[in-house]
C-alpha positions in Angstrom: 0.0 0.0 0.0 1.4 3.4 -0.9 1.7 6.2 1.6 -0.7 8.4 -0.4 -3.4 5.8 -0.2 -2.9 5.5 3.5 -3.2 9.3 4.0 -6.3 9.5 1.8 -7.9 6.7 3.7 -7.2 8.3 7.1 -8.5 11.7 5.9 -11.7 10.1 4.7 -12.2 8.2 7.9 -11.6 11.3 10.0 -14.1 13.2 7.8 -16.7 10.5 8.2 -16.2 10.2 12.0 -16.3 14.0 12.3 -19.6 14.1 10.4 -20.9 11.3 12.6 -19.9 13.3 15.8 -21.8 16.4 14.6 -24.8 14.4 13.7 -24.9 12.5 17.0 -24.4 15.8 18.9 -27.5 17.2 17.2 -29.8 14.2 17.2 -29.3 11.8 20.0 -28.7 14.1 22.9 -30.4 15.1 26.1 -29.3 18.5 27.2 -30.5 20.6 30.1 -28.8 23.5 31.9 -27.7 21.0 34.5 -26.4 18.1 32.5 -25.7 16.9 29.0 -25.9 13.3 27.8 -25.1 12.5 24.2 -23.3 9.9 22.1 -21.2 12.6 20.4 -18.0 11.2 21.9 -18.5 7.8 20.3 -16.7 8.8 17.0 -13.9 10.3 19.1 -13.3 7.1 21.1 -13.7 5.0 17.9 -11.1 7.1 16.1 -8.7 6.9 19.0 -9.1 3.1 19.3 -8.8 2.4 15.6 -6.3 5.1 14.5 -4.6 6.6 17.6 -4.4 9.8 19.6 -3.8 12.3 16.8 -6.8 11.1 14.8 -9.0 10.9 17.9 -8.0 14.5 18.8 -8.6 15.8 15.3 -12.1 14.2 15.2 -12.8 15.8 18.6 -11.5 19.2 17.6 -13.2 19.4 14.2 -16.5 17.9 15.3 -16.8 20.2 18.3 -15.8 23.2 16.2 -18.4 22.5 13.6 -21.0 21.9 16.3 -20.1 25.1 18.0 -20.2 27.4 15.0 -23.4 25.8 13.5 -25.1 25.7 16.9 -26.6 28.2 19.3 -23.3 29.9 20.2 -21.8 30.4 16.7 -18.3 31.7 16.4 -17.4 33.6 19.6 -14.3 34.6 21.5 -14.8 31.6 23.7 -15.2 29.0 20.9 -11.6 27.8 21.3 -12.2 27.3 25.0 -15.0 24.9 24.4 -13.5 23.1 21.4 -10.2 22.2 23.0 -11.5 19.8 25.7 -13.1 17.6 23.0 -9.5 16.6 22.0 -8.6 15.5 25.5 -10.8 12.4 25.2 -9.2 11.4 21.8 -5.7 11.9 23.1 -6.3 10.0 26.3 -8.0 7.0 24.7 -5.5 7.0 21.8 -2.5 7.1 24.1 -4.1 4.3 26.2 -4.6 2.2 23.0 -1.0 2.9 21.9 0.4 1.9 25.3 -1.8 -1.2 25.5 -0.6 -2.3 22.0 3.1 -1.7 22.8 3.0 -3.1 26.4 0.8 -6.1 25.9 0.7 -6.7 22.1 -3.1 -6.6 22.3 -5.6 -4.0 21.3 -7.2 -1.9 24.0 -10.7 -3.1 23.0 -9.6 -6.7 23.7 -9.0 -5.8 27.3 -12.4 -4.6 28.5 -11.5 -3.6 32.1 -8.6 -1.5 30.9 -10.6 0.0 28.0 -13.4 1.1 30.4 -10.7 2.6 32.8 -9.0 4.5 30.0 -12.4 5.8 28.6 -13.6 6.9 32.0 -10.3 8.7 32.6 -10.8 10.4 29.2 -14.2 11.5 30.3 -13.1 12.8 33.7 -10.2 14.8 32.0 -12.6 16.1 29.3 -15.1 17.3 32.0 -12.2 18.9 33.9 -11.2 20.7 30.7 -14.8 21.9 30.1 -14.9 23.1 33.7 -11.6 25.0 33.2 -13.2 26.5 30.0 -16.2 27.7 32.1 -13.9 29.2 34.7 -11.9 31.0 32.0 -15.1 32.3 30.4 -16.2 33.6 33.8 -12.9 35.4 34.1 -13.2 36.8 30.6 -16.7 38.1 31.1 -16.3 38.9 34.8 -19.1 36.6 35.9 -19.3 34.4 38.9 -18.0 30.9 38.7 -19.6 30.0 42.0 -23.0 29.6 40.2 -21.5 26.6 38.4 -20.1 24.8 41.5 -23.3 23.0 42.6 -23.5 21.3 39.2 -19.9 20.0 39.1 -20.6 16.6 40.8 -23.5 16.0 38.4 -21.3 16.9 35.4 -18.6 14.5 36.4 -21.2 11.7 37.1 -22.8 12.3 33.7 -19.4 12.2 32.0 -18.5 8.9 33.6 -22.0 7.4 32.8 -21.6 8.5 29.2 -18.1 7.0 29.0 -19.5 3.7 30.3 -22.2 3.7 27.6 -19.9 4.8 24.8 -17.3 2.2 25.8 -20.0 -0.5 25.8 -20.9 0.4 22.2 -17.3 1.0 21.0 -15.7 -2.3 22.1 -17.9 -4.6 19.8 -18.0 -1.9 17.1 -14.2 -1.8 16.9 -14.1 -5.6 16.7 -16.7 -5.6 14.0 -15.0 -2.9 11.9 -11.7 -4.7 12.1 -13.3 -8.1 11.3 -15.3 -6.6 8.3 -12.1 -5.1 6.7 -13.5 -1.6 6.9 -10.3 -0.5 8.6 -7.9 -2.6 6.6 -5.3 0.2 6.1 -4.5 0.5 9.7 -2.2 -1.5 11.9 
């Protein structure tokens, strides 16, 4: 396989997973002022498991950016604050997958307990990144961060619950994609 074919394949897969993320964020989501539950992180986790941390981060960044600018908030001074944390999940899961592959010779999805642990860690770090974004936005606009504090435990709980659901879907999905040959150009 030529390098060009490999790069084109990766770009196409990143584009498909990014589109899937935006679609999932818009359609299958429960969002209130107090919590948010969606399957939008599924393509990020899938990209990280199948391709690695860079691809997972790119899907997160592009998907969240498109969702932000086409959503309620549009392009704003704080857009970058809320786009960046989406990459954290992709980097965390991707690095976990790389480590697992190098340390054990097995794929992360073939070690369910470790896969759940890495995905939950990614969710906690992403929620922490979003919380930091809220704090920075409060500093920028000189508003009170204290109003957000009562909702922090619920946000972390929802992030962990979402990670468990996403991981439960991603493990068999990653196996199926590899078995079907749909991801034949990757390691």
